[in-house]
N, C-alpha and C positions, 0 to 999 in steps of 0.2 A: 493250324498253329497262331492262335491268336499274336496282336501285335505285344500287347503285353509279355506274353509266356515268351515269344520271340526275343524281346529286350531282357528279359531275364536270365534269360540264357545266355547271352551274348555277356551279359556283365558277369554272369558266373564264372564263364569260361577264362575273362578277364582274371576275376580275382584269383583266381585258382593259381595263378604263376607268379602272382606279384608279392612282394615281399611286405611284412607288416606296417613298415613304414610307408609303403606306397600307396596300401590300403586307406590310409588314413588320412593321405594326402588328394588325391582323386575324389571326386563327386562323378562316380562312373556313369549317373542317369543323363549327366549333361554335359562333362566332359570327357577328352579323350586321354588316356594313358600315353605315358611319355615317361623318357627314362629322365636321368639327373637329380633323382630328390632324396636318393640314399644315402649322399655321402654328408647330409643334415644330422641323422642319426649314429655315426659312427665316433665312436671317442678315438679311433685310431686311423683317422682316415688318411692313406697312403694317394689314391690317384684313381678316379672316375673312368673307369673304364664302359660306363652306360652311355655316355655322351659321343660324337660323334666332332666333337670341337677339334679344333687344330692342337697337336700336341706340345708345340713351341709354347703354348699358353699366351697369354695377350701379349700382344705388344707392347712394350715398355713406353716410347713416345704418346702412343695414342691414350693409354691408361692415366699418365699424368696430366693429359688436354682435359681427358673424363673428370679427374680429380680438380685439376683448377678451375672447372666450370661451376663446382658448387660454389663458389663465389660472386655467380651470378644467378645463385637459386630465387633471389626477390626481383627477378625479372620475369619476365613472360620469356619462351623461346623465340627465336624468328619464324611467324608465321607462314611465309616463305621456304622454308627449312634453307636458307641462305646464310653464307657461302657453302654451306656443306652440298648443295643439290647441284652447283655447276661442278663442283670439285669430283663429285661423284661421278657425272656424266664427262670429266675430261679423263677419266679411270677409265671409264668402261668403253668410251670411241676415241683414246689418245691421237688416233694416224685419221680418223676419219670423219665424215659431218657429224656433230654432237646431235642428239633428238633429246634435247630436254624437255622439250614441246610435249614428249611423252612418259617422260619419268618421273614416277612419283615416289615418295619415301615413306614406310610407314611406323609404326611400335611393332615391330617385328613384320614378318611375313604373314603370321597368321594375322592381324588385321586385316593385311592387303588380299589375302586369299577370300576371305570373308566380303569384302566390299566386292571384289570381281564374282563372287560367285552370286551374289544377292542383286546385281545388276545384268547375270546373263537372262539369257531366255529361259523362261520356264518349261520343266519337263523330264526328262531323263538324264542321268550322269552316267558316265562309266570310267574308271582307272585306267590307267595305262596297259601294254601287255607283258607283265611281268605276276610272278607269284604273290607277290603285297608289293604293297610301299605303303609312304608314309600318309597317318590315319586322319589328319586335320582333314584334308579335303572331303574325303566321308563325311566327317561330322558335319562340317560347312554344306557340304550340298544338303544333306538331310536336314537340317535346319531350315535352309531356305526352301522345304517342300520338293525339291527332287527325288525322283524315284531312282532306285539304283539297278542297273542293267549290267551285264558280264561285259569287259574288258572287248573294245573292238565294234562294239555293237555300229550296226553302221546309220541307226537313226536317233543317235542319244545326241540330245542337243546342248550338252556340255560333258567335255572331257578333261580329265586332271591327269598329267602323268609328271613322275619324279623322274630326272634325268643328268647322273646318274640316280638312279634306282635306289634310295635308305628302305630297307634295310640290305635288300638283297646285290646290291653292286653293279647288277646290270648297267650297261652303256650304249647308246646309239650316238655314231657321230651324227655330225649335224646334217648330212645328205641322205642318212636310213632316217634319221626322225622328221626331214623335210617330206619324204616319200611317204614315212609311215600315217603322218598326217593329210597329205594330198589322197592316198587310197583308203583310208578307214573312216575319213569323217564328213560328216553329209554337209550340203550346203546351207548356210544359215546358222551353223551351229557356233559354239565358244569353246578354242581351247586354250586352258593353262599347261606353260610347261614350266616346271619347277627346275631352274638350273643351281641350285644353292650348292650342291657339290663338283661342279663346272669347274671351278677356280683350279682346283684342284689337277687337274690336268696337265697342266704344266705353263711355261711361258707364253703357248700357243695358245692358250683357253679359246683367248676372244674369237678367234679363225673358225672355232668349231662351235661357239654358241649362238642361238640362235638371235641373240641382242644386233648379232653384226648382219643379221637377215631381213633388213627394214625393207626393203625392195620388196621382195618375196612376200613378206608378213601384208603389204600394200596391195601387190595383186591379187593376193588370196582375197582380201576386201571386197575388191572391187570386180573380179568375175566370179565368186562363189560366195560372198558374201559370208565368209569363214572370218572369224576374229581369234589371233593368234596372241597371247598374252606370255610374256617372260617373267616367272617369277623368282627373286632372289632374297634367301635370307642370309643375311652377313655375318650373322654372328657365330655361325660355324667355322669357317675357315679365318677369322678373326679372334676368335675364341671370347666373346664378348656377348653371351647370352643374359645375362643378367640387365644390361641395358635395352634389351630387345630393338633391333633394326633389320629392315627389310626396303626392299623396292621392287617395284614392277614395271616393266615396260609395255606400255600399251601398244595397239596395232594402228591406232589414228589417233591425231591429237582429239577428235570428238569425243573417241573411248575413253582417253585420258579425264577429258574434263568432265563427263557423264559420270566418272566412276569418284572423281575431287570433290564434286557440288554432294559427295553423300559422307564425306570423310569429317570428322571431327577436327576442329581446330586444334593446333599445337598437341599435333599425334605422336611430335617424337621433342623429347625431353632436350635441355640443354648440354647435359651430358653426352647423351648419345650423338648430339650433332656436332660438337667439338671433337668427340673420338673419331667421327668419318672422316672430319677433314682433316685430322691427322694421319689417321692409318693410310688414306688412300696413296698418299707421298711417301709411304717407308716400303724403296723397294726391296729393300735387304730383307725384311720380314717374308717377303714373298718368295725372293730366289732362296732363301734358307729352307722355307717350307718345301719348296718343289725340289731340293737337295735330300732334306732329311725325311722326308715321308714314306719315299719308296724304299729306304733302305730299313726304315721301321719297320714297314707291311713286309717287308722279304723275312726280316728278321722273327717277327710271329709266326709267319707262315712255316720255317724253317724249325720253330722252336715246336710248334702243333704236331709238323709233320714224321719231326723225330720219336718225338713219346708217344704219340697217336695217331698212326698211319690209317688208319682205319675211318676217321673223321673225314669229312668234304667240306671242303672252304671254295665259297664262292667270293665274287668282286673282283674289280680292278685290282692290279698291283701299284695305282696311282693314287687310290683312295685311302681317307684317313679310319677306315674301319674293315675289318673281315666279318664276313656272315658265315657262319659252321653251322653244320649237320653234325651233330653227335650222335643219332639214329637211334636215341632212347630220352623220352623225356622225365625217368628216373633220375640218369645221368645230366642231364639240364639242367634240371631243378639242384641235384647236388652242386654243380659248377657255381649256381649261384651262390648256394650257400656258403663255399668255401672262400670263394671271392672273397665276401663280405668280412670273413672271420679277418682276412690280413688287411684289411682293408682296403679292397678294390672291388667295389660294386662293379655290375656288370649287366648289359640288357639282355633278359630273356625274349628267346621268341613266341614264347606263351601268350602273355597279356598282350591285347591288343592285337596281333597277328596271326595268332590262334597256328601257329605252330610251331609245338611244346618241345621239338628236339633240338630247335635251333638256337643260338645264340650268337648276340652280336658284340663283337671284341674292338672297342677304339684301338686305333693307333697310337704308340707311346714309345718313347726313348727303351732302350736293351734293358736298362735297370729296372725300372716299374714292373717292364712285361713280364722279365725274369721271376719276379715276387708272384706276379698272377699266375703264372705258368706253370711254377713250383707246387703253387697250392693245392694245382691237380694231382699231384703224382699218388696220393691214394686211388685213382680213379683208373690208373693204366691197367691195362689189360681187362679191364672190366666192361667196357662199351662194345655191344653189340657190333657187327657188321652190316656193312650195306646192305639194305634187300635188292 
């Protein structure tokens, strides 16, 4: 099969499960399909279940800070990202030595993913050991000239993992993750671990994060020339996808400087910087997130199990989404259609992930979740059982 034929087949597979609105939005020859677009075309929009953002919505004080920043739109934003950079460092390492000399902000994690991958040693790349994962790593690696190999390939020069894994909901605690890297990755390679959904773990999330494994990362560089980068998109936990805000923690200061030298100036705008300065101080919002998200997650699971016991629900109970196998592409397609009809778009597992019997449902409050699941009432007793 030629490369052109293979690429056309991949595009056709993605288009097969896309809504008409999404087909018009994405250039699939150059871009990676993503959720979060359908709401624009709905006259009766209720809630976006297609994205894994925080169900609490955007924190109000941080939202106000971003709005106020518009008053300074005639000035350049801070080229050194200050004071937001220092305030994020204090948030990440509140009771430990800070590592601001290894912390870089970006215009969403997507910019930083691309920068780190382009700076990695050329060769082959592999994803993490899950059925599928967030596809931007694949796009960036292929754009940078890497050849894709299977997960766990011991000779891959670049490994990109997502933990917790979006969309599958798989999760490795920090010691399991460290062991996987030590056992599965070759000397001289680059590792990116995306921890964008890590903060949902609870108030102890930092203790189970590679962000707090600075000494271990340093030892890997010195003993095996393995470079571990920890990537975070902050737009999910703080529900601010529109302003684009991400960070990466480099394994060493030298690695940080190498990537920063390739970053365009003023990468993060004034609204995003002021939003960040405010939101890292909003402890009430984080505490509320840890309180309600598991309850809403459990509520959605219970409703689905009660009405559709044959479906298989995947993912950790602390996460902001459910990954559900309904065992039928036709049923999954009908679910997407019915969800849009009630103003609640969701993510099909077909486009991008090529898992057409799966759907991803964002965790939201009980009221809007019921609207969504009630819409699927016509599907009861029509879904094939698990094979």
